[in-house]
C-alpha positions as CSV (number, residue, x, y, z in Angstrom):
1,M,-36.4,132.7,33.3
2,S,-33.3,134.9,34.3
3,S,-30.6,136.1,32.5
4,I,-28.1,133.4,31.9
5,V,-24.8,133.5,30.1
6,I,-22.5,130.1,29.2
7,S,-18.9,130.2,28.7
8,K,-16.1,127.4,27.9
9,V,-13.4,127.6,29.4
10,S,-10.5,128.2,27.1
11,G,-6.8,126.8,26.8
12,L,-7.8,123.1,28.6
13,R,-6.1,120.0,27.2
14,F,-8.3,116.9,27.8
15,S,-12.0,117.8,28.7
16,N,-14.3,121.1,28.2
17,V,-14.9,123.1,31.8
18,Y,-18.2,125.6,31.3
19,M,-19.0,128.4,33.5
20,I,-22.3,129.5,33.6
21,E,-23.4,132.9,34.9
22,Q,-26.1,133.1,36.9
23,G,-28.2,134.9,39.6
24,D,-25.4,135.7,42.3
25,G,-22.9,133.7,41.3
26,L,-20.8,131.1,38.9
27,T,-21.4,127.7,38.1
28,L,-18.8,125.5,36.7
29,V,-19.7,122.6,35.0
30,D,-16.7,120.4,35.5
31,T,-12.9,121.1,36.2
32,G,-10.9,119.5,34.0
33,T,-8.2,117.4,35.3
34,S,-6.1,118.3,38.3
35,S,-3.4,120.0,36.0
36,D,-6.1,122.5,34.7
37,Y,-6.5,124.4,37.7
38,E,-4.5,126.8,37.2
39,R,-5.5,127.3,33.6
40,I,-9.4,127.7,34.9
41,I,-7.9,130.4,37.3
42,S,-6.3,132.4,34.7
43,F,-9.4,132.1,32.2
44,L,-11.4,133.7,35.5
45,E,-9.5,136.3,35.7
46,S,-9.1,137.1,31.7
47,V,-13.1,137.4,32.1
48,G,-13.0,139.5,35.1
49,K,-13.8,137.1,37.7
50,N,-12.3,135.3,40.6
51,V,-12.3,132.3,42.1
52,T,-14.6,133.1,44.9
53,D,-17.3,134.2,42.7
54,I,-17.5,130.3,42.4
55,K,-20.7,129.1,43.7
56,L,-21.5,126.0,42.8
57,I,-19.6,123.0,40.9
58,I,-21.5,120.1,38.9
59,L,-19.7,117.5,38.2
60,T,-21.4,115.5,35.0
61,H,-19.5,112.0,35.8
62,S,-16.9,110.9,37.9
63,D,-13.8,110.5,35.8
64,A,-10.6,112.4,36.6
65,D,-10.3,114.5,33.5
66,H,-13.9,115.8,34.7
67,S,-13.6,115.7,38.6
68,G,-9.9,116.5,39.0
69,S,-9.7,120.0,39.7
70,A,-12.7,119.8,41.9
71,A,-11.2,119.2,45.4
72,R,-9.1,122.8,44.9
73,L,-11.7,124.4,43.2
74,R,-14.1,124.4,46.3
75,H,-10.8,124.7,48.7
76,N,-9.9,127.9,47.5
77,S,-13.5,129.5,46.6
78,G,-15.7,128.0,49.3
79,A,-18.1,126.6,46.5
80,K,-20.3,123.3,47.2
81,I,-19.8,120.4,44.6
82,A,-23.1,118.4,43.2
83,I,-22.3,114.8,42.0
84,H,-24.9,112.2,41.1
85,R,-25.3,109.4,44.0
86,L,-24.0,106.6,41.9
87,D,-20.9,108.6,41.3
88,A,-20.2,110.1,44.6
89,S,-18.7,107.1,46.2
90,R,-15.7,107.0,43.3
91,V,-14.8,110.3,44.1
92,S,-14.8,109.9,48.0
93,G,-12.5,107.0,47.4
94,K,-14.9,104.6,48.5
95,K,-14.9,102.8,44.9
96,Q,-12.7,102.6,42.4
97,L,-12.6,106.5,40.7
98,K,-13.3,104.5,37.2
99,E,-14.4,101.4,35.7
100,V,-14.8,99.9,32.2
101,N,-16.3,96.6,30.9
102,S,-13.2,96.2,28.3
103,K,-9.7,95.1,28.5
104,V,-8.2,97.9,25.9
105,G,-10.4,100.4,28.2
106,A,-8.6,98.8,31.3
107,L,-5.1,98.9,29.7
108,L,-5.9,102.9,28.8
109,L,-7.0,103.2,32.1
110,K,-3.8,102.0,34.2
111,T,-1.6,104.1,31.8
112,F,-3.8,107.0,32.2
113,N,-3.5,106.7,36.0
114,M,0.3,106.3,36.2
115,F,0.2,109.8,34.8
116,M,-3.1,111.3,36.3
117,K,-3.2,113.0,39.8
118,F,-6.7,112.8,42.0
119,D,-7.3,114.5,45.1
120,A,-10.3,112.3,46.4
121,F,-12.9,114.4,48.3
122,E,-16.7,114.4,49.7
123,P,-19.2,115.8,47.4
124,D,-21.6,118.4,49.0
125,I,-24.9,117.7,46.7
126,I,-26.1,114.2,46.4
127,I,-28.4,114.8,43.0
128,E,-30.9,112.1,41.3
129,D,-32.7,112.2,38.2
130,G,-35.1,115.0,38.1
131,D,-33.5,117.5,40.8
132,T,-32.7,120.7,39.7
133,L,-29.8,123.0,40.4
134,G,-30.9,126.7,40.0
135,Q,-32.5,126.8,36.6
136,L,-30.6,123.6,35.6
137,K,-32.4,119.9,35.3
138,V,-30.6,117.4,35.8
139,I,-31.2,114.2,33.6
140,H,-29.6,110.4,34.9
141,V,-27.9,108.8,31.9
142,P,-25.7,105.6,32.9
143,G,-23.7,104.0,31.0
144,H,-20.5,106.2,30.7
145,T,-20.3,105.9,34.5
146,E,-22.7,104.6,36.5
147,G,-24.0,108.0,37.5
148,S,-23.5,110.2,34.0
149,I,-25.9,112.9,34.0
150,C,-26.7,115.7,31.4
151,L,-27.9,119.1,32.3
152,Y,-31.3,120.5,30.7
153,L,-32.0,124.4,30.2
154,P,-34.8,123.9,28.5
155,D,-35.7,125.2,25.3
156,I,-31.4,126.7,25.5
157,A,-28.8,124.3,26.3
158,L,-28.0,120.6,26.7
159,F,-24.8,119.7,29.0
160,S,-24.0,116.4,27.9
161,G,-20.6,115.1,29.8
162,D,-19.4,112.3,27.9
163,T,-22.4,110.7,27.5
164,L,-21.8,112.9,24.2
165,R,-19.5,114.0,21.6
166,T,-19.0,116.5,18.9
167,T,-17.0,115.7,15.7
168,N,-17.2,118.4,12.9
169,G,-20.4,119.3,13.7
170,G,-21.9,116.0,14.7
171,V,-22.8,114.1,17.7
172,S,-21.7,110.6,18.6
173,L,-21.6,108.2,22.1
174,P,-18.3,108.0,23.3
175,S,-16.0,104.5,22.5
176,N,-17.1,101.6,23.7
177,Y,-13.8,100.9,25.5
178,L,-14.1,103.6,27.5
179,N,-17.6,103.2,29.2
180,F,-18.9,101.3,32.1
181,D,-21.8,99.7,30.1
182,S,-21.7,100.9,26.4
183,K,-25.5,98.9,25.9
184,L,-27.0,101.0,28.8
185,I,-25.6,104.3,27.5
186,R,-27.5,103.7,24.1
187,N,-30.6,103.3,25.8
188,S,-29.8,106.5,28.1
189,V,-29.7,108.5,25.0
190,K,-32.7,107.9,23.9
191,K,-34.1,109.9,27.2
192,L,-32.7,112.8,25.5
193,G,-35.3,112.2,22.4
194,N,-37.9,114.5,23.1
195,L,-36.2,117.6,24.6
196,K,-35.5,121.0,23.0
197,Y,-32.5,123.0,23.0
198,N,-30.6,125.2,20.7
199,Q,-27.1,124.5,22.4
200,L,-25.2,121.6,22.8
201,Y,-22.2,121.8,25.0
202,P,-20.5,118.2,25.3
203,G,-17.4,117.1,27.3
204,H,-15.0,116.8,24.5
205,G,-15.2,118.3,21.7
206,E,-16.7,121.3,20.4
207,P,-19.7,123.1,21.4
208,I,-23.0,123.1,18.9
209,M,-24.8,126.4,18.8
210,N,-27.4,125.9,16.6
211,D,-30.2,123.4,16.3
212,A,-28.2,121.0,18.1
213,D,-31.2,119.0,19.5
214,K,-31.7,118.0,15.9
215,E,-28.1,116.7,15.6
216,V,-28.8,114.6,18.6
217,A,-32.2,113.4,17.2
218,K,-30.0,112.1,14.2
219,L,-27.9,110.0,16.9
220,I,-30.6,108.6,18.5
221,D,-32.4,107.5,15.4
222,S,-29.3,105.1,13.9
223,L,-29.5,103.8,17.4
224,R,-32.9,102.3,17.1
């Protein structure tokens, strides 16, 4: 396996964006909100990179706080955008961007949408469970959204999007009222039980850099 360097983009307010250096360019995992574009560019410049170094953008799911800068980043970098088939119609505008199975969640979503700008776009790469993007393996984990994915770097790292979150070094599921299907996400997380990795890079919360698979195993045990 060729050398790979993972960095968390600093200075973002809502969700995490990760930069992966591998091969001949950069891969971004998620893109934050539309207002995070300038912060992402500032981070790239701070580490000696340029927007045109981005070759691939992988979205863990369609929510606006993860896909909000994707269209602008693609326009200015020429990068390809990859997303799971079941979330592709949401970022393209063919379906509602976000759906939740909760009245509380729907109210929060309505408020969120009043302040969150989103530019719809057609993704370049439609991915499915088991696909590979460079060294990253796609794992379909529906529940938070229909097309939520994790990205697995064998024996090294798991990028979990909003399927897993971290708080005080522990791992949890997202709040039920933010999910498309909370029962489904519980079953999806169990698919991660046999994976081996040291680092966990969540969509919200701080990364876990050591024995992360053991923390995820504790969560899975609690769901049985």
